[in-house]
PDBQT receptor file of N, H, CA, C and O in Angstrom, charges set to zero:
ATOM      1  N   MET A   1      -3.388 -13.252 -23.465  1.00  0.00    +0.000 N 
ATOM      2  CA  MET A   1      -4.456 -13.896 -24.208  1.00  0.00    +0.000 C 
ATOM      3  C   MET A   1      -5.817 -13.539 -23.606  1.00  0.00    +0.000 C 
ATOM      4  O   MET A   1      -6.790 -13.333 -24.331  1.00  0.00    +0.000 OA
ATOM      5  N   ALA A   2      -5.872 -13.467 -22.279  1.00  0.00    +0.000 N 
ATOM      6  H   ALA A   2      -5.081 -13.633 -21.690  1.00  0.00    +0.000 HD
ATOM      7  CA  ALA A   2      -7.145 -13.150 -21.625  1.00  0.00    +0.000 C 
ATOM      8  C   ALA A   2      -7.593 -11.725 -21.955  1.00  0.00    +0.000 C 
ATOM      9  O   ALA A   2      -8.788 -11.469 -22.104  1.00  0.00    +0.000 OA
ATOM     10  N   VAL A   3      -6.648 -10.810 -22.069  1.00  0.00    +0.000 N 
ATOM     11  H   VAL A   3      -5.678 -11.019 -21.947  1.00  0.00    +0.000 HD
ATOM     12  CA  VAL A   3      -6.987  -9.431 -22.449  1.00  0.00    +0.000 C 
ATOM     13  C   VAL A   3      -7.508  -9.426 -23.879  1.00  0.00    +0.000 C 
ATOM     14  O   VAL A   3      -8.525  -8.795 -24.169  1.00  0.00    +0.000 OA
ATOM     15  N   ASP A   4      -6.823 -10.118 -24.764  1.00  0.00    +0.000 N 
ATOM     16  H   ASP A   4      -5.997 -10.631 -24.528  1.00  0.00    +0.000 HD
ATOM     17  CA  ASP A   4      -7.208 -10.127 -26.177  1.00  0.00    +0.000 C 
ATOM     18  C   ASP A   4      -8.568 -10.767 -26.427  1.00  0.00    +0.000 C 
ATOM     19  O   ASP A   4      -9.314 -10.302 -27.289  1.00  0.00    +0.000 OA
ATOM     20  N   ASP A   5      -8.905 -11.822 -25.691  1.00  0.00    +0.000 N 
ATOM     21  H   ASP A   5      -8.300 -12.200 -24.991  1.00  0.00    +0.000 HD
ATOM     22  CA  ASP A   5     -10.191 -12.488 -25.958  1.00  0.00    +0.000 C 
ATOM     23  C   ASP A   5     -11.340 -11.941 -25.101  1.00  0.00    +0.000 C 
ATOM     24  O   ASP A   5     -12.478 -12.397 -25.213  1.00  0.00    +0.000 OA
ATOM     25  N   GLY A   6     -11.030 -10.957 -24.244  1.00  0.00    +0.000 N 
ATOM     26  H   GLY A   6     -10.106 -10.586 -24.153  1.00  0.00    +0.000 HD
ATOM     27  CA  GLY A   6     -12.075 -10.316 -23.442  1.00  0.00    +0.000 C 
ATOM     28  C   GLY A   6     -12.398 -11.033 -22.142  1.00  0.00    +0.000 C 
ATOM     29  O   GLY A   6     -13.200 -10.530 -21.355  1.00  0.00    +0.000 OA
ATOM     30  N   SER A   7     -11.805 -12.183 -21.893  1.00  0.00    +0.000 N 
ATOM     31  H   SER A   7     -11.153 -12.592 -22.532  1.00  0.00    +0.000 HD
ATOM     32  CA  SER A   7     -12.141 -12.931 -20.680  1.00  0.00    +0.000 C 
ATOM     33  C   SER A   7     -11.626 -12.230 -19.413  1.00  0.00    +0.000 C 
ATOM     34  O   SER A   7     -12.219 -12.377 -18.345  1.00  0.00    +0.000 OA
ATOM     35  N   PHE A   8     -10.539 -11.480 -19.525  1.00  0.00    +0.000 N 
ATOM     36  H   PHE A   8     -10.057 -11.361 -20.393  1.00  0.00    +0.000 HD
ATOM     37  CA  PHE A   8     -10.063 -10.744 -18.352  1.00  0.00    +0.000 C 
ATOM     38  C   PHE A   8     -11.092  -9.699 -17.936  1.00  0.00    +0.000 C 
ATOM     39  O   PHE A   8     -11.433  -9.604 -16.757  1.00  0.00    +0.000 OA
ATOM     40  N   ASP A   9     -11.587  -8.917 -18.887  1.00  0.00    +0.000 N 
ATOM     41  H   ASP A   9     -11.310  -8.994 -19.844  1.00  0.00    +0.000 HD
ATOM     42  CA  ASP A   9     -12.588  -7.893 -18.566  1.00  0.00    +0.000 C 
ATOM     43  C   ASP A   9     -13.847  -8.514 -17.974  1.00  0.00    +0.000 C 
ATOM     44  O   ASP A   9     -14.411  -7.985 -17.016  1.00  0.00    +0.000 OA
ATOM     45  N   ARG A  10     -14.284  -9.618 -18.534  1.00  0.00    +0.000 N 
ATOM     46  H   ARG A  10     -13.826 -10.047 -19.313  1.00  0.00    +0.000 HD
ATOM     47  CA  ARG A  10     -15.476 -10.280 -17.993  1.00  0.00    +0.000 C 
ATOM     48  C   ARG A  10     -15.225 -10.705 -16.550  1.00  0.00    +0.000 C 
ATOM     49  O   ARG A  10     -16.050 -10.447 -15.674  1.00  0.00    +0.000 OA
ATOM     50  N   TYR A  11     -14.103 -11.346 -16.304  1.00  0.00    +0.000 N 
ATOM     51  H   TYR A  11     -13.433 -11.555 -17.016  1.00  0.00    +0.000 HD
ATOM     52  CA  TYR A  11     -13.767 -11.796 -14.961  1.00  0.00    +0.000 C 
ATOM     53  C   TYR A  11     -13.665 -10.611 -14.001  1.00  0.00    +0.000 C 
ATOM     54  O   TYR A  11     -14.193 -10.661 -12.891  1.00  0.00    +0.000 OA
ATOM     55  N   PHE A  12     -12.998  -9.564 -14.423  1.00  0.00    +0.000 N 
ATOM     56  H   PHE A  12     -12.569  -9.522 -15.325  1.00  0.00    +0.000 HD
ATOM     57  CA  PHE A  12     -12.777  -8.395 -13.580  1.00  0.00    +0.000 C 
ATOM     58  C   PHE A  12     -14.081  -7.648 -13.299  1.00  0.00    +0.000 C 
ATOM     59  O   PHE A  12     -14.423  -7.425 -12.138  1.00  0.00    +0.000 OA
ATOM     60  N   PHE A  13     -14.804  -7.265 -14.334  1.00  0.00    +0.000 N 
ATOM     61  H   PHE A  13     -14.526  -7.446 -15.277  1.00  0.00    +0.000 HD
ATOM     62  CA  PHE A  13     -15.975  -6.404 -14.167  1.00  0.00    +0.000 C 
ATOM     63  C   PHE A  13     -17.211  -7.144 -13.655  1.00  0.00    +0.000 C 
ATOM     64  O   PHE A  13     -18.155  -6.503 -13.193  1.00  0.00    +0.000 OA
ATOM     65  N   GLU A  14     -17.229  -8.463 -13.725  1.00  0.00    +0.000 N 
ATOM     66  H   GLU A  14     -16.462  -8.984 -14.100  1.00  0.00    +0.000 HD
ATOM     67  CA  GLU A  14     -18.362  -9.215 -13.193  1.00  0.00    +0.000 C 
ATOM     68  C   GLU A  14     -18.154  -9.582 -11.725  1.00  0.00    +0.000 C 
ATOM     69  O   GLU A  14     -19.054 -10.136 -11.094  1.00  0.00    +0.000 OA
ATOM     70  N   ASN A  15     -16.991  -9.284 -11.183  1.00  0.00    +0.000 N 
ATOM     71  H   ASN A  15     -16.259  -8.835 -11.696  1.00  0.00    +0.000 HD
ATOM     72  CA  ASN A  15     -16.726  -9.551  -9.784  1.00  0.00    +0.000 C 
ATOM     73  C   ASN A  15     -17.550  -8.577  -8.943  1.00  0.00    +0.000 C 
ATOM     74  O   ASN A  15     -17.431  -7.366  -9.128  1.00  0.00    +0.000 OA
ATOM     75  N   PRO A  16     -18.383  -9.075  -8.022  1.00  0.00    +0.000 N 
ATOM     76  CA  PRO A  16     -19.251  -8.190  -7.234  1.00  0.00    +0.000 C 
ATOM     77  C   PRO A  16     -18.484  -7.128  -6.452  1.00  0.00    +0.000 C 
ATOM     78  O   PRO A  16     -18.945  -5.991  -6.346  1.00  0.00    +0.000 OA
ATOM     79  N   MET A  17     -17.330  -7.475  -5.906  1.00  0.00    +0.000 N 
ATOM     80  H   MET A  17     -16.955  -8.398  -5.992  1.00  0.00    +0.000 HD
ATOM     81  CA  MET A  17     -16.563  -6.503  -5.144  1.00  0.00    +0.000 C 
ATOM     82  C   MET A  17     -16.038  -5.391  -6.058  1.00  0.00    +0.000 C 
ATOM     83  O   MET A  17     -16.085  -4.218  -5.686  1.00  0.00    +0.000 OA
ATOM     84  N   ILE A  18     -15.546  -5.740  -7.234  1.00  0.00    +0.000 N 
ATOM     85  H   ILE A  18     -15.508  -6.692  -7.536  1.00  0.00    +0.000 HD
ATOM     86  CA  ILE A  18     -15.043  -4.743  -8.183  1.00  0.00    +0.000 C 
ATOM     87  C   ILE A  18     -16.193  -3.839  -8.619  1.00  0.00    +0.000 C 
ATOM     88  O   ILE A  18     -16.047  -2.617  -8.652  1.00  0.00    +0.000 OA
ATOM     89  N   ARG A  19     -17.333  -4.435  -8.952  1.00  0.00    +0.000 N 
ATOM     90  H   ARG A  19     -17.452  -5.427  -8.925  1.00  0.00    +0.000 HD
ATOM     91  CA  ARG A  19     -18.495  -3.623  -9.354  1.00  0.00    +0.000 C 
ATOM     92  C   ARG A  19     -18.878  -2.634  -8.270  1.00  0.00    +0.000 C 
ATOM     93  O   ARG A  19     -19.144  -1.466  -8.556  1.00  0.00    +0.000 OA
ATOM     94  N   ASP A  20     -18.909  -3.098  -7.021  1.00  0.00    +0.000 N 
ATOM     95  H   ASP A  20     -18.693  -4.046  -6.789  1.00  0.00    +0.000 HD
ATOM     96  CA  ASP A  20     -19.280  -2.238  -5.902  1.00  0.00    +0.000 C 
ATOM     97  C   ASP A  20     -18.286  -1.086  -5.746  1.00  0.00    +0.000 C 
ATOM     98  O   ASP A  20     -18.691   0.062  -5.566  1.00  0.00    +0.000 OA
ATOM     99  N   VAL A  21     -17.011  -1.382  -5.811  1.00  0.00    +0.000 N 
ATOM    100  H   VAL A  21     -16.681  -2.315  -5.957  1.00  0.00    +0.000 HD
ATOM    101  CA  VAL A  21     -15.979  -0.351  -5.653  1.00  0.00    +0.000 C 
ATOM    102  C   VAL A  21     -16.056   0.671  -6.779  1.00  0.00    +0.000 C 
ATOM    103  O   VAL A  21     -15.956   1.873  -6.534  1.00  0.00    +0.000 OA
ATOM    104  N   LEU A  22     -16.233   0.199  -8.013  1.00  0.00    +0.000 N 
ATOM    105  H   LEU A  22     -16.314  -0.778  -8.211  1.00  0.00    +0.000 HD
ATOM    106  CA  LEU A  22     -16.316   1.130  -9.145  1.00  0.00    +0.000 C 
ATOM    107  C   LEU A  22     -17.544   2.031  -9.043  1.00  0.00    +0.000 C 
ATOM    108  O   LEU A  22     -17.487   3.213  -9.381  1.00  0.00    +0.000 OA
ATOM    109  N   GLU A  23     -18.638   1.469  -8.579  1.00  0.00    +0.000 N 
ATOM    110  H   GLU A  23     -18.684   0.508  -8.304  1.00  0.00    +0.000 HD
ATOM    111  CA  GLU A  23     -19.845   2.281  -8.408  1.00  0.00    +0.000 C 
ATOM    112  C   GLU A  23     -19.630   3.345  -7.332  1.00  0.00    +0.000 C 
ATOM    113  O   GLU A  23     -20.003   4.503  -7.517  1.00  0.00    +0.000 OA
ATOM    114  N   LYS A  24     -19.043   2.958  -6.235  1.00  0.00    +0.000 N 
ATOM    115  H   LYS A  24     -18.740   2.017  -6.084  1.00  0.00    +0.000 HD
ATOM    116  CA  LYS A  24     -18.798   3.904  -5.134  1.00  0.00    +0.000 C 
ATOM    117  C   LYS A  24     -17.736   4.936  -5.491  1.00  0.00    +0.000 C 
ATOM    118  O   LYS A  24     -17.739   6.038  -4.942  1.00  0.00    +0.000 OA
ATOM    119  N   ALA A  25     -16.838   4.601  -6.392  1.00  0.00    +0.000 N 
ATOM    120  H   ALA A  25     -16.836   3.706  -6.838  1.00  0.00    +0.000 HD
ATOM    121  CA  ALA A  25     -15.767   5.528  -6.780  1.00  0.00    +0.000 C 
ATOM    122  C   ALA A  25     -16.297   6.709  -7.578  1.00  0.00    +0.000 C 
ATOM    123  O   ALA A  25     -15.638   7.747  -7.653  1.00  0.00    +0.000 OA
ATOM    124  N   ASP A  26     -17.480   6.568  -8.177  1.00  0.00    +0.000 N 
ATOM    125  H   ASP A  26     -18.015   5.725  -8.116  1.00  0.00    +0.000 HD
ATOM    126  CA  ASP A  26     -18.106   7.645  -8.951  1.00  0.00    +0.000 C 
ATOM    127  C   ASP A  26     -17.110   8.244  -9.944  1.00  0.00    +0.000 C 
ATOM    128  O   ASP A  26     -16.883   9.454  -9.962  1.00  0.00    +0.000 OA
ATOM    129  N   LEU A  27     -16.525   7.385 -10.761  1.00  0.00    +0.000 N 
ATOM    130  H   LEU A  27     -16.709   6.402 -10.746  1.00  0.00    +0.000 HD
ATOM    131  CA  LEU A  27     -15.454   7.785 -11.673  1.00  0.00    +0.000 C 
ATOM    132  C   LEU A  27     -15.848   8.885 -12.653  1.00  0.00    +0.000 C 
ATOM    133  O   LEU A  27     -14.996   9.667 -13.075  1.00  0.00    +0.000 OA
ATOM    134  N   LYS A  28     -17.107   8.956 -13.015  1.00  0.00    +0.000 N 
ATOM    135  H   LYS A  28     -17.799   8.321 -12.672  1.00  0.00    +0.000 HD
ATOM    136  CA  LYS A  28     -17.543   9.980 -13.978  1.00  0.00    +0.000 C 
ATOM    137  C   LYS A  28     -17.363  11.391 -13.425  1.00  0.00    +0.000 C 
ATOM    138  O   LYS A  28     -17.215  12.344 -14.190  1.00  0.00    +0.000 OA
ATOM    139  N   ASN A  29     -17.374  11.528 -12.119  1.00  0.00    +0.000 N 
ATOM    140  H   ASN A  29     -17.494  10.754 -11.497  1.00  0.00    +0.000 HD
ATOM    141  CA  ASN A  29     -17.286  12.849 -11.503  1.00  0.00    +0.000 C 
ATOM    142  C   ASN A  29     -15.934  13.127 -10.865  1.00  0.00    +0.000 C 
ATOM    143  O   ASN A  29     -15.813  14.025 -10.031  1.00  0.00    +0.000 OA
ATOM    144  N   ARG A  30     -14.933  12.377 -11.244  1.00  0.00    +0.000 N 
ATOM    145  H   ARG A  30     -15.031  11.648 -11.921  1.00  0.00    +0.000 HD
ATOM    146  CA  ARG A  30     -13.591  12.571 -10.704  1.00  0.00    +0.000 C 
ATOM    147  C   ARG A  30     -12.739  13.383 -11.666  1.00  0.00    +0.000 C 
ATOM    148  O   ARG A  30     -12.950  13.359 -12.878  1.00  0.00    +0.000 OA
ATOM    149  N   LYS A  31     -11.795  14.085 -11.119  1.00  0.00    +0.000 N 
ATOM    150  H   LYS A  31     -11.623  14.104 -10.134  1.00  0.00    +0.000 HD
ATOM    151  CA  LYS A  31     -10.820  14.791 -11.941  1.00  0.00    +0.000 C 
ATOM    152  C   LYS A  31      -9.630  13.873 -12.145  1.00  0.00    +0.000 C 
ATOM    153  O   LYS A  31      -9.233  13.147 -11.234  1.00  0.00    +0.000 OA
ATOM    154  N   ILE A  32      -9.070  13.905 -13.323  1.00  0.00    +0.000 N 
ATOM    155  H   ILE A  32      -9.393  14.495 -14.064  1.00  0.00    +0.000 HD
ATOM    156  CA  ILE A  32      -7.914  13.084 -13.642  1.00  0.00    +0.000 C 
ATOM    157  C   ILE A  32      -6.702  13.982 -13.795  1.00  0.00    +0.000 C 
ATOM    158  O   ILE A  32      -6.722  14.949 -14.556  1.00  0.00    +0.000 OA
ATOM    159  N   PHE A  33      -5.667  13.658 -13.079  1.00  0.00    +0.000 N 
ATOM    160  H   PHE A  33      -5.651  12.872 -12.460  1.00  0.00    +0.000 HD
ATOM    161  CA  PHE A  33      -4.405  14.371 -13.184  1.00  0.00    +0.000 C 
ATOM    162  C   PHE A  33      -3.404  13.417 -13.819  1.00  0.00    +0.000 C 
ATOM    163  O   PHE A  33      -3.097  12.370 -13.248  1.00  0.00    +0.000 OA
ATOM    164  N   GLU A  34      -2.902  13.762 -14.973  1.00  0.00    +0.000 N 
ATOM    165  H   GLU A  34      -3.152  14.613 -15.437  1.00  0.00    +0.000 HD
ATOM    166  CA  GLU A  34      -1.908  12.921 -15.630  1.00  0.00    +0.000 C 
ATOM    167  C   GLU A  34      -0.528  13.363 -15.180  1.00  0.00    +0.000 C 
ATOM    168  O   GLU A  34      -0.164  14.534 -15.288  1.00  0.00    +0.000 OA
ATOM    169  N   LEU A  35       0.226  12.409 -14.676  1.00  0.00    +0.000 N 
ATOM    170  H   LEU A  35      -0.069  11.458 -14.588  1.00  0.00    +0.000 HD
ATOM    171  CA  LEU A  35       1.557  12.693 -14.153  1.00  0.00    +0.000 C 
ATOM    172  C   LEU A  35       2.597  11.966 -14.984  1.00  0.00    +0.000 C 
ATOM    173  O   LEU A  35       2.366  10.852 -15.456  1.00  0.00    +0.000 OA
ATOM    174  N   MET A  36       3.714  12.589 -15.153  1.00  0.00    +0.000 N 
ATOM    175  H   MET A  36       3.902  13.493 -14.769  1.00  0.00    +0.000 HD
ATOM    176  CA  MET A  36       4.829  11.954 -15.836  1.00  0.00    +0.000 C 
ATOM    177  C   MET A  36       5.622  11.163 -14.796  1.00  0.00    +0.000 C 
ATOM    178  O   MET A  36       5.801  11.623 -13.668  1.00  0.00    +0.000 OA
ATOM    179  N   ASN A  37       6.091   9.991 -15.168  1.00  0.00    +0.000 N 
ATOM    180  H   ASN A  37       5.945   9.617 -16.084  1.00  0.00    +0.000 HD
ATOM    181  CA  ASN A  37       6.893   9.172 -14.273  1.00  0.00    +0.000 C 
ATOM    182  C   ASN A  37       8.247   8.928 -14.934  1.00  0.00    +0.000 C 
ATOM    183  O   ASN A  37       8.356   8.065 -15.805  1.00  0.00    +0.000 OA
ATOM    184  N   PRO A  38       9.266   9.663 -14.542  1.00  0.00    +0.000 N 
ATOM    185  CA  PRO A  38      10.577   9.513 -15.184  1.00  0.00    +0.000 C 
ATOM    186  C   PRO A  38      11.232   8.160 -14.890  1.00  0.00    +0.000 C 
ATOM    187  O   PRO A  38      12.215   7.801 -15.537  1.00  0.00    +0.000 OA
ATOM    188  N   LEU A  39      10.700   7.408 -13.921  1.00  0.00    +0.000 N 
ATOM    189  H   LEU A  39       9.901   7.701 -13.395  1.00  0.00    +0.000 HD
ATOM    190  CA  LEU A  39      11.276   6.113 -13.572  1.00  0.00    +0.000 C 
ATOM    191  C   LEU A  39      10.610   4.949 -14.300  1.00  0.00    +0.000 C 
ATOM    192  O   LEU A  39      11.018   3.798 -14.142  1.00  0.00    +0.000 OA
ATOM    193  N   LEU A  40       9.600   5.245 -15.086  1.00  0.00    +0.000 N 
ATOM    194  H   LEU A  40       9.268   6.180 -15.214  1.00  0.00    +0.000 HD
ATOM    195  CA  LEU A  40       8.896   4.195 -15.829  1.00  0.00    +0.000 C 
ATOM    196  C   LEU A  40       9.817   3.637 -16.908  1.00  0.00    +0.000 C 
ATOM    197  O   LEU A  40      10.382   4.399 -17.693  1.00  0.00    +0.000 OA
ATOM    198  N   PRO A  41       9.973   2.329 -16.956  1.00  0.00    +0.000 N 
ATOM    199  CA  PRO A  41      10.870   1.751 -17.959  1.00  0.00    +0.000 C 
ATOM    200  C   PRO A  41      10.388   2.059 -19.379  1.00  0.00    +0.000 C 
ATOM    201  O   PRO A  41       9.181   2.112 -19.615  1.00  0.00    +0.000 OA
ATOM    202  N   PRO A  42      11.290   2.261 -20.309  1.00  0.00    +0.000 N 
ATOM    203  CA  PRO A  42      10.913   2.581 -21.689  1.00  0.00    +0.000 C 
ATOM    204  C   PRO A  42      10.109   1.468 -22.363  1.00  0.00    +0.000 C 
ATOM    205  O   PRO A  42       9.413   1.719 -23.348  1.00  0.00    +0.000 OA
ATOM    206  N   GLU A  43      10.198   0.244 -21.842  1.00  0.00    +0.000 N 
ATOM    207  H   GLU A  43      10.762   0.041 -21.042  1.00  0.00    +0.000 HD
ATOM    208  CA  GLU A  43       9.452  -0.875 -22.428  1.00  0.00    +0.000 C 
ATOM    209  C   GLU A  43       7.977  -0.879 -22.038  1.00  0.00    +0.000 C 
ATOM    210  O   GLU A  43       7.202  -1.671 -22.575  1.00  0.00    +0.000 OA
ATOM    211  N   THR A  44       7.576  -0.012 -21.117  1.00  0.00    +0.000 N 
ATOM    212  H   THR A  44       8.205   0.631 -20.680  1.00  0.00    +0.000 HD
ATOM    213  CA  THR A  44       6.180   0.023 -20.666  1.00  0.00    +0.000 C 
ATOM    214  C   THR A  44       5.275   0.353 -21.848  1.00  0.00    +0.000 C 
ATOM    215  O   THR A  44       5.463   1.377 -22.504  1.00  0.00    +0.000 OA
ATOM    216  N   PRO A  45       4.295  -0.506 -22.126  1.00  0.00    +0.000 N 
ATOM    217  CA  PRO A  45       3.435  -0.313 -23.310  1.00  0.00    +0.000 C 
ATOM    218  C   PRO A  45       2.338   0.737 -23.080  1.00  0.00    +0.000 C 
ATOM    219  O   PRO A  45       1.155   0.399 -23.029  1.00  0.00    +0.000 OA
ATOM    220  N   LEU A  46       2.730   1.993 -22.944  1.00  0.00    +0.000 N 
ATOM    221  H   LEU A  46       3.691   2.267 -22.986  1.00  0.00    +0.000 HD
ATOM    222  CA  LEU A  46       1.770   3.064 -22.652  1.00  0.00    +0.000 C 
ATOM    223  C   LEU A  46       0.726   3.243 -23.743  1.00  0.00    +0.000 C 
ATOM    224  O   LEU A  46      -0.394   3.667 -23.457  1.00  0.00    +0.000 OA
ATOM    225  N   ASN A  47       1.066   2.930 -24.980  1.00  0.00    +0.000 N 
ATOM    226  H   ASN A  47       1.975   2.586 -25.213  1.00  0.00    +0.000 HD
ATOM    227  CA  ASN A  47       0.140   3.137 -26.088  1.00  0.00    +0.000 C 
ATOM    228  C   ASN A  47      -0.819   1.974 -26.319  1.00  0.00    +0.000 C 
ATOM    229  O   ASN A  47      -1.665   2.042 -27.210  1.00  0.00    +0.000 OA
ATOM    230  N   ASN A  48      -0.699   0.914 -25.532  1.00  0.00    +0.000 N 
ATOM    231  H   ASN A  48      -0.012   0.859 -24.808  1.00  0.00    +0.000 HD
ATOM    232  CA  ASN A  48      -1.589  -0.232 -25.681  1.00  0.00    +0.000 C 
ATOM    233  C   ASN A  48      -2.756  -0.063 -24.719  1.00  0.00    +0.000 C 
ATOM    234  O   ASN A  48      -2.681  -0.496 -23.569  1.00  0.00    +0.000 OA
ATOM    235  N   SER A  49      -3.826   0.557 -25.177  1.00  0.00    +0.000 N 
ATOM    236  H   SER A  49      -3.888   0.909 -26.111  1.00  0.00    +0.000 HD
ATOM    237  CA  SER A  49      -4.963   0.884 -24.315  1.00  0.00    +0.000 C 
ATOM    238  C   SER A  49      -5.641  -0.346 -23.723  1.00  0.00    +0.000 C 
ATOM    239  O   SER A  49      -6.343  -0.240 -22.718  1.00  0.00    +0.000 OA
ATOM    240  N   LYS A  50      -5.441  -1.504 -24.331  1.00  0.00    +0.000 N 
ATOM    241  H   LYS A  50      -4.871  -1.590 -25.148  1.00  0.00    +0.000 HD
ATOM    242  CA  LYS A  50      -6.046  -2.729 -23.796  1.00  0.00    +0.000 C 
ATOM    243  C   LYS A  50      -5.493  -3.078 -22.423  1.00  0.00    +0.000 C 
ATOM    244  O   LYS A  50      -6.131  -3.813 -21.669  1.00  0.00    +0.000 OA
ATOM    245  N   LEU A  51      -4.328  -2.566 -22.091  1.00  0.00    +0.000 N 
ATOM    246  H   LEU A  51      -3.810  -1.968 -22.704  1.00  0.00    +0.000 HD
ATOM    247  CA  LEU A  51      -3.664  -2.927 -20.843  1.00  0.00    +0.000 C 
ATOM    248  C   LEU A  51      -3.910  -1.942 -19.705  1.00  0.00    +0.000 C 
ATOM    249  O   LEU A  51      -3.430  -2.156 -18.592  1.00  0.00    +0.000 OA
ATOM    250  N   TRP A  52      -4.646  -0.872 -19.966  1.00  0.00    +0.000 N 
ATOM    251  H   TRP A  52      -5.036  -0.698 -20.871  1.00  0.00    +0.000 HD
ATOM    252  CA  TRP A  52      -4.839   0.168 -18.952  1.00  0.00    +0.000 C 
ATOM    253  C   TRP A  52      -6.309   0.343 -18.644  1.00  0.00    +0.000 C 
ATOM    254  O   TRP A  52      -7.161   0.212 -19.523  1.00  0.00    +0.000 OA
ATOM    255  N   PHE A  53      -6.601   0.642 -17.386  1.00  0.00    +0.000 N 
ATOM    256  H   PHE A  53      -5.909   0.749 -16.672  1.00  0.00    +0.000 HD
ATOM    257  CA  PHE A  53      -7.982   0.847 -16.966  1.00  0.00    +0.000 C 
ATOM    258  C   PHE A  53      -8.549   2.102 -17.615  1.00  0.00    +0.000 C 
ATOM    259  O   PHE A  53      -7.938   3.169 -17.568  1.00  0.00    +0.000 OA
ATOM    260  N   ASP A  54      -9.708   1.963 -18.214  1.00  0.00    +0.000 N 
ATOM    261  H   ASP A  54     -10.205   1.095 -18.252  1.00  0.00    +0.000 HD
ATOM    262  CA  ASP A  54     -10.383   3.093 -18.848  1.00  0.00    +0.000 C 
ATOM    263  C   ASP A  54     -11.240   3.785 -17.804  1.00  0.00    +0.000 C 
ATOM    264  O   ASP A  54     -12.213   3.206 -17.322  1.00  0.00    +0.000 OA
ATOM    265  N   THR A  55     -10.896   5.010 -17.448  1.00  0.00    +0.000 N 
ATOM    266  H   THR A  55     -10.105   5.481 -17.840  1.00  0.00    +0.000 HD
ATOM    267  CA  THR A  55     -11.627   5.723 -16.400  1.00  0.00    +0.000 C 
ATOM    268  C   THR A  55     -13.010   6.156 -16.830  1.00  0.00    +0.000 C 
ATOM    269  O   THR A  55     -13.775   6.677 -16.018  1.00  0.00    +0.000 OA
ATOM    270  N   SER A  56     -13.347   5.952 -18.088  1.00  0.00    +0.000 N 
ATOM    271  H   SER A  56     -12.727   5.528 -18.748  1.00  0.00    +0.000 HD
ATOM    272  CA  SER A  56     -14.711   6.271 -18.523  1.00  0.00    +0.000 C 
ATOM    273  C   SER A  56     -15.623   5.058 -18.355  1.00  0.00    +0.000 C 
ATOM    274  O   SER A  56     -16.712   5.010 -18.928  1.00  0.00    +0.000 OA
ATOM    275  N   TYR A  57     -15.172   4.072 -17.562  1.00  0.00    +0.000 N 
ATOM    276  H   TYR A  57     -14.288   4.111 -17.097  1.00  0.00    +0.000 HD
ATOM    277  CA  TYR A  57     -15.961   2.872 -17.271  1.00  0.00    +0.000 C 
ATOM    278  C   TYR A  57     -17.362   3.289 -16.844  1.00  0.00    +0.000 C 
ATOM    279  O   TYR A  57     -17.550   4.231 -16.075  1.00  0.00    +0.000 OA
ATOM    280  N   LYS A  58     -18.319   2.569 -17.361  1.00  0.00    +0.000 N 
ATOM    281  H   LYS A  58     -18.167   1.804 -17.986  1.00  0.00    +0.000 HD
ATOM    282  CA  LYS A  58     -19.719   2.931 -17.068  1.00  0.00    +0.000 C 
ATOM    283  C   LYS A  58     -20.249   2.105 -15.920  1.00  0.00    +0.000 C 
ATOM    284  O   LYS A  58     -21.405   2.264 -15.528  1.00  0.00    +0.000 OA
TER     285      LYS A  58
C-alpha cells in the first residue's frame, strides 16, 4: 500500500542519509551491468517497476 500511494518513496527519498548516499553514488555516471540470476524464484515480480529502484534517480 505504501508503494502504491507514494508514501514509501517519500519516506525513503526524504531521509537525509539516503539523500546523501544517492548524491555521493553519482548514479548518472555509473555503468549498469544486468545479470541473470538462475536462482531467482519465478514468483519474483520483475516486471513491476514500482518495486525496483530506478537508477535514473535524480
